[in-house]
C-alpha positions, 0 to 999 in steps of 0.5 A: 405112581411113577415106575422105579425100575428105569432109574439111572445113575443120575437120579438113584439118590433122588427121593421118589416123588410121592404123587404126580399131579396131573389135571386131566383137562390139561392132558393129551394122549399122543399116539406115535407112528402106530401105522400100517406100514410098521405094524401089519405082519402081511404088509409094508416093513414086514414084507420087506424083512421076510424077503431079506430073510430077516424076519425071524429076529423081528418076531419078538418086536411084533409079538410085543406090539400084538400082545402088549402094546396095541391092547394096552394103547386101545385101553388107554385110548378108550379111557381118554375118549370116554372121559372126553380128554384130548387125543392126538396122533403123530404119523410119519407121512411125506408130501411127495410120492418120491419122498424128497421132502423127507428129512435126511434122517428118514432117507438114510439107508437101511431100516430108517429109509422110510417112504410113506406118502400121505393118503396111502394105505401105509400111512394110515393108523392101524384099525384099532387105533383109528383116529376119530374125525375131530381128533388131531393127527399131525404128519411129520417127516422127522422123528420128533412130533415137534420139529417142523410141525404145529403140534406144540402150537396146537397143544398150547391153543388147547391149554395142554400142559401134560402129554401121555406119550405112546407108540414106536419106536421107543429109542427113535421117534418116541424118544425124540418126541418126548425129549422135544416136548419136555424141552418145550416145557410140557410134563411128559408121561411115557407109557412103558407098555404101550411102546416098543423098540426093535428089541427089549434091550434098546427099549429099556436102555432108552427108558433109563436115559429118559426117565425123570429128566425128560419124562415119567415112566408109568404103565398103562394101568398106573397112568389110568389110575393116576388120571382117574384120581383126578377126574 
């Protein structure tokens, strides 16, 4: 069942859906930007934050990743693989080492100044979520997995109608991808406890904005239960 705690003014008078119908054969898991650059505490972004003296305020975010997001995403990934359902990944990665092929949004100063070249250690998914050889990994130089990639084309080739979205960060690449996929006509389930934003307030605010119109907000447990009922 969809979660109701992220209900917004737009939908507070709408009746709750009794059943969300999903065909597992037409459903794909999407893991967004769960890369070593952004998650490892002794590498990449974390090293920069420590050098800048800003690490303390980011500890809750990384605690959420380590304690909640990664374990739940691993469970979801294992479920999809066990049931031979489609697994896909989106990764921030530019072609040129100087990043000149990046979109402007990934060149902005501050936290969003992202330079992660393809083929580098930084660009790899974390070991817990390492893609298998035949799983699709789409590289993007934008926030959205749709813009500038062939992801939608691949999904349609495989007959996918529903995307189960997870990853980081909720209010940027995840939100951009969810909205784009919804606009392309896909049903989207956003797994709340498989996502994180810089702080919980941003995370919750974005989920309230997107819930119902762009996606159904669900927990990992409820997502697995929903899909299990249709296997």
